[in-house]
C-alpha positions in Angstrom: -61.2 -109.2 -215.6 -58.1 -110.7 -216.4 -57.8 -112.1 -219.7 -54.0 -113.5 -219.6 -55.7 -117.4 -219.6 -57.3 -117.2 -223.1 -55.5 -119.8 -225.0 -55.1 -118.0 -228.4 -52.8 -115.3 -226.6 -50.7 -117.8 -224.8 -47.8 -117.6 -226.6 -47.1 -113.7 -226.1 -47.4 -114.0 -222.2 -44.6 -113.6 -219.6 -44.1 -117.2 -218.9 -44.7 -117.8 -214.8 -41.5 -119.7 -214.7 -39.7 -116.4 -215.5 -37.3 -115.2 -212.8 -37.7 -118.4 -211.3 -33.9 -118.5 -211.9 -33.1 -122.6 -210.6 -29.5 -122.2 -211.7 -29.3 -119.0 -209.6 -31.1 -120.6 -206.8 -28.8 -123.7 -207.1 -25.5 -121.2 -206.9 -27.3 -119.3 -203.9 -27.9 -122.4 -201.6 -24.8 -123.8 -202.4 -23.2 -120.9 -201.2 -25.3 -120.3 -198.3 -24.4 -123.9 -197.3 -20.5 -123.4 -197.6 -20.8 -120.1 -195.6 -22.9 -121.9 -192.8 -19.8 -124.4 -192.9 -17.3 -121.6 -192.4 -19.5 -119.7 -190.0 -19.6 -122.9 -187.5 -15.8 -123.9 -188.3 -15.1 -120.3 -186.9 -17.7 -120.6 -184.0 -16.5 -123.8 -183.1 -12.7 -122.3 -182.7 -13.9 -119.2 -181.1 -15.5 -121.3 -177.9 -13.0 -124.3 -177.8 -9.9 -122.5 -178.2 -8.1 -120.6 -175.7 -5.4 -118.3 -177.7 -7.3 -115.3 -177.9 -5.4 -114.5 -181.4 -7.0 -117.5 -182.7 -10.2 -116.7 -181.2 -10.7 -113.4 -182.7 -9.4 -114.6 -186.2 -11.8 -117.5 -186.3 -14.7 -115.1 -185.5 -13.8 -112.9 -188.3 -15.1 -116.2 -190.7 -18.7 -115.0 -189.6 -18.5 -111.3 -190.8 -15.6 -109.0 -192.2 -14.4 -107.4 -189.1 -16.3 -109.7 -186.4 -13.0 -110.4 -184.8 -12.1 -106.6 -184.5 -15.3 -106.6 -182.2 -14.2 -109.3 -180.1 -11.0 -107.7 -179.7 -12.9 -105.1 -178.0 -10.1 -102.1 -178.1 -10.3 -98.6 -179.2 -8.0 -99.3 -182.1 -10.1 -102.4 -183.1 -13.2 -100.8 -183.1 -12.0 -97.8 -185.0 -10.5 -100.6 -187.6 -14.0 -102.3 -187.7 -15.9 -99.0 -188.5 -13.5 -98.2 -191.3 -13.3 -101.9 -192.9 -17.2 -101.8 -192.5 -17.1 -98.8 -194.4 -14.9 -100.2 -197.0 -17.0 -103.0 -197.6 -19.4 -101.1 -200.3 -16.3 -100.0 -202.0 -14.5 -103.0 -202.5 -18.0 -104.4 -203.9 -17.9 -101.7 -206.1 -14.7 -102.6 -207.5 -15.0 -106.2 -207.7 -18.1 -105.3 -210.0 -16.6 -102.3 -211.8 -13.0 -103.8 -212.5 -13.8 -107.5 -212.2 -11.3 -107.4 -209.1 -12.5 -110.4 -206.9 -9.5 -109.7 -205.1 -10.6 -106.6 -203.5 -13.5 -108.3 -201.2 -11.3 -111.4 -200.7 -8.4 -109.0 -199.2 -10.5 -106.7 -196.9 -12.1 -109.8 -195.4 -8.7 -111.7 -195.0 -7.4 -108.6 -193.9 -9.8 -108.1 -191.2 -9.1 -111.4 -189.9 -5.6 -111.0 -189.8 -5.8 -107.3 -188.2 -8.2 -109.0 -185.7 -5.1 -111.5 -184.8 -2.5 -108.8 -184.3 -4.6 -106.6 -182.3 -6.0 -109.1 -179.9 -4.9 -108.9 -175.9 -5.3 -111.0 -173.2 -9.0 -111.7 -173.2 -11.7 -111.1 -175.8 -15.0 -110.1 -175.7 -17.1 -113.6 -174.8 -20.4 -112.1 -175.9 -19.3 -111.4 -179.4 -20.0 -114.8 -180.7 -23.8 -114.8 -179.9 -23.7 -111.0 -181.1 -22.5 -111.9 -184.8 -24.5 -115.2 -184.7 -27.4 -113.1 -183.9 -26.6 -110.1 -186.1 -25.7 -112.7 -189.3 -28.8 -114.8 -188.8 -31.1 -111.5 -188.9 -29.4 -110.2 -192.0 -29.4 -113.6 -193.8 -33.6 -113.7 -192.8 -33.9 -110.0 -193.9 -32.0 -110.7 -197.0 -34.5 -113.4 -197.7 -37.3 -111.7 -196.7 -36.4 -108.7 -199.3 -35.9 -111.2 -202.0 -39.5 -112.8 -201.5 -41.0 -109.3 -201.3 -39.5 -108.5 -204.5 -40.6 -111.7 -206.0 -44.2 -111.2 -205.0 -43.9 -107.7 -206.7 -42.6 -109.6 -209.7 -45.3 -111.5 -209.9 -48.1 -108.3 -209.8 -46.0 -107.1 -212.4 -46.0 -109.7 -214.6 -49.7 -110.1 -214.3 -50.2 -106.5 -215.3 -48.0 -106.9 -218.4 -49.6 -110.1 -219.3 -53.0 -108.1 -219.3 -51.3 -105.3 -221.5 -50.0 -107.8 -223.8 -53.5 -109.7 -224.6 -55.0 -106.2 -225.2 -52.2 -105.1 -227.5 -52.0 -108.3 -229.4 -55.8 -108.2 -229.7 -55.8 -104.4 -230.9 -53.2 -105.0 -233.5 -54.9 -108.3 -234.8 -57.8 -106.0 -235.5 -56.2 -102.9 -236.7 -53.1 -104.6 -238.6 -53.1 -104.4 -242.8 -50.9 -105.9 -245.0 -47.7 -104.2 -246.1 -46.6 -103.5 -249.1 -44.8 -106.1 -251.1 -41.2 -105.7 -250.6 -41.5 -103.6 -247.8 -40.2 -106.1 -245.5 -37.3 -107.4 -247.1 -34.0 -106.7 -245.4 -30.6 -105.8 -247.2 -27.7 -107.9 -248.2 -26.0 -106.3 -245.7 -28.3 -107.6 -242.8 -28.0 -110.8 -244.2 -24.7 -111.3 -243.7 -25.0 -110.1 -240.2 -27.9 -112.8 -239.9 -25.6 -115.5 -241.4 -22.6 -115.0 -239.1 -24.8 -115.3 -236.2 -26.1 -118.3 -237.3 -22.6 -119.5 -237.9 -21.8 -118.7 -234.5 -24.8 -120.6 -233.4 -24.1 -123.5 -235.4 -20.4 -123.9 -234.1 -19.3 -126.2 -231.3 -19.7 -125.7 -227.8 -15.7 -125.2 -227.4 -15.4 -123.3 -230.4 -15.0 -119.7 -229.5 -13.4 -118.5 -233.0 -16.5 -116.4 -233.4 -15.8 -114.4 -230.3 -13.9 -111.8 -228.9 -12.2 -112.9 -225.8 -11.0 -110.0 -224.0 -12.5 -109.5 -220.4 -15.0 -111.5 -218.4 -16.7 -109.0 -216.1 -17.4 -106.1 -218.2 -19.9 -105.4 -221.6 -17.1 -107.2 -223.8 -17.6 -110.7 -221.8 -18.5 -113.7 -223.9 -22.2 -114.0 -222.4 -22.9 -110.4 -223.7 -22.1 -111.6 -227.3 -23.8 -114.8 -226.9 -27.0 -112.9 -225.8 -27.1 -110.2 -228.7 -26.4 -113.1 -231.0 -29.6 -114.9 -229.5 -31.8 -111.8 -229.5 -30.8 -111.1 -232.9 -31.8 -114.1 -234.4 -35.0 -114.1 -232.3 -36.0 -110.7 -233.5 -35.4 -111.5 -237.1 -37.3 -114.9 -237.1 -40.0 -113.0 -235.2 -40.3 -110.0 -237.4 -39.2 -110.9 -240.8 -39.3 -114.9 -241.3 -41.7 -116.3 -238.8 -41.6 -119.8 -240.5 -38.0 -119.7 -240.8 -37.0 -122.4 -238.2 -34.8 -125.4 -238.6 -31.3 -124.2 -238.5 -32.2 -120.9 -237.5 -34.0 -121.9 -234.2 -31.5 -124.8 -233.7 -28.6 -122.0 -233.6 -30.6 -119.9 -231.1 -30.9 -123.2 -228.9 -27.3 -124.2 -229.0 -26.4 -120.4 -228.3 -28.6 -120.7 -225.0 -26.8 -123.8 -224.0 -23.2 -122.4 -224.9 -24.4 -119.3 -222.6 -24.6 -122.1 -219.9 -21.3 -123.6 -220.3 -18.8 -123.3 -217.8 -16.4 -121.1 -219.4 -19.3 -118.4 -219.9 -20.7 -119.2 -216.1 -17.4 -118.4 -214.8 
């Protein structure tokens, strides 16, 4: 029988709203709306324009290389196969070195190439084919996300059951530590002082940060996450009654991590 509803242990449980990501969902919905507008514009041009180069380029707004399929020649189909194979490489380059230009160049490059390779006619059914393909793709990704969320909820329930049992066992077997054995040394306290000062500085004060790259491990967001993690660990393990400016510093760091400079 699940014991996750026991009130004495509510503070150790994984909350139900973990992973709900209200900010994430906002950006995803906004991106989907932007894509829908761009795709609708591309389809409108594809069906309302007679110029084959413009039509092929417009259909390319639906998906990288879609216009190459509309051209429907041997060179364009080969180009589509190659460009599709380059998509994972472009995304990896984007993730690995922050090169947002790679996927942008790939997408715009296929649009320009489709316009260049266009002949006197295009494949009329290409529009319907790509509408169906993109719709199915979005539906599949949405389904996979919902499936992953369901798995996450089950995992949260299992972890909550474990946490209740673990906390209960710890409380039954816990012994009082030797006096002075849980004191932190001066060097650690200096690190703590530095993190608190970081948390108490203004939202636009970046003097406590190394501003190098913003796409790998030296990004500001990781510096903020580590600082709030360190403060929370100290407060939970060594000084559970130490709130005041320690808790304020943690809240400030969390708010700072959601500012535009960090989110970008």
